[in-house]
Each structure stands twice: as C-alpha cells, then as structure tokens.
N, C-alpha and C positions, 0 to 999 in steps of 0.2 A: 095767693095768700096773703092776710093783711100784715100790715108794718111790724106793728106790736108781735104776733106771734113769729114773725120772722126774725125780731129781734131776740124775743129768748132762745130761739133756735139757736142763733148765732152765739149767745151767751153760754148755753151748755156746750155746745160744740168746743168753744172756747176753752172752758173747764175742763174737760175732757181731755183735751188736748194737753193742757198742762199739767194735768194728774197724771197721766198717761206718760208724759216724759221725764216724771221724778221717781226715782225709786220708791216704790213703797214701803212705809214704815208702821202703818196702821195694819193689820191682819185684815181685818174686817170693817165692812161701813158703821158707823156709829159708834165705833169702838169697841164693838164686838169682842168678845174673846173667842177665838178660834176653836172647833169642836177637838176636844181632848182625844175622847177613845172613838174606835170606829163603830162602837156601838150608838153615841151619839151623834156621829156623822149620819149614818143610815136613818136613824130616828128622823133628826131634819130634814134629811133630804126626801123623805118619804113626806112629810109634813109641807115641806116647800111643794115638791110638785101636785100635792092636793089646794094650797093656798094660792100658788102661782097663777094659773087662770082665773080664779074668782076675783081676785083685787086687780090683777093687769086688765082683765077683759070688759072690767065695769066702764072705763073711759075710752080702751082704745083697743085695737088689736094686741095681743100677746105678743111679743118679740121672741123668736127663738134664740135658746142659750147659745146657742154657736156665733149668732151676730155679733157679741161683744167679747172683751178678753175678761178674764175676772177683775182686773184693775178698773176697766171702765164699768162692772157692774158694779163694784163697790159706789164710784162716782154717781152714777144712776138710781140705784137703790137711796141712797142718802136723800137724794131730791124728790123721789115720788114717795119715800115713806113718810115726809113731811106732806104731798098732795093728797095721798090717799091717806094719811092719818092711820098708817100701819102700825098694830102695838109692836113693840120691840123684838118679844118672841117669834112674831109672825115675820117680822122683815127678816130677822136672821135665820127663819128656816129656809124662805121665798132666797137669800141669798146665797145659801148652801148647795140648793137646788140648781140654781142657774150658774154658779161656778162649776160644778161639779159634773152637771148633763151635758152632753156634748153630739 
C-alpha cells in the first residue's frame, strides 16, 4: 500500500477510535435529527437499503452493516458523505439502514 494511503487510513482509524471512546452527544452524522416515528424509520430504512449499494459500490465493496457499531457508522458516513457527495437526505437514509440492519 502506498504511504499516502496508509497515512489516510491511519488518520481515519485514529479518528474512529477517538470518536468511539467518547459518549456520543449527536444522534446522527452531520447533525441529522433522528427519525421520530416508526413510519419514518421504516421509510428511511427502505430507502437506505436501496441507496447503500449504489453509493458504496461505486468506489469500493460495500461493507456489511454489522462490521461497525452505530457510533462508528456515524463517523464513517460523515467522511464518506463528503467523498461521495451524498445529498443530506440520502446520507440520512443510508445511515439509518446501516445502524438498524444487523
């Protein structure tokens, strides 16, 4: 692996460790409000299930949702939202899917 890629991965891993060791105060990545109703959660979950392979498989193999904790997914999605230029509602749906599917 190239040194530049290793450095980037190291920084991401360090950030994930730092975030996961702190009690989360923000409910969702990007400051999204958490879904309020069961219907809203179901709608976001279904939309996220459709969008997850589209966005994630564009650049790499999509990771299984069980690979990371909900807190880790918050951090990862904040990073990947900027990398993949995800619109806010799409990012919110993907996050709901990743956090709720096991």
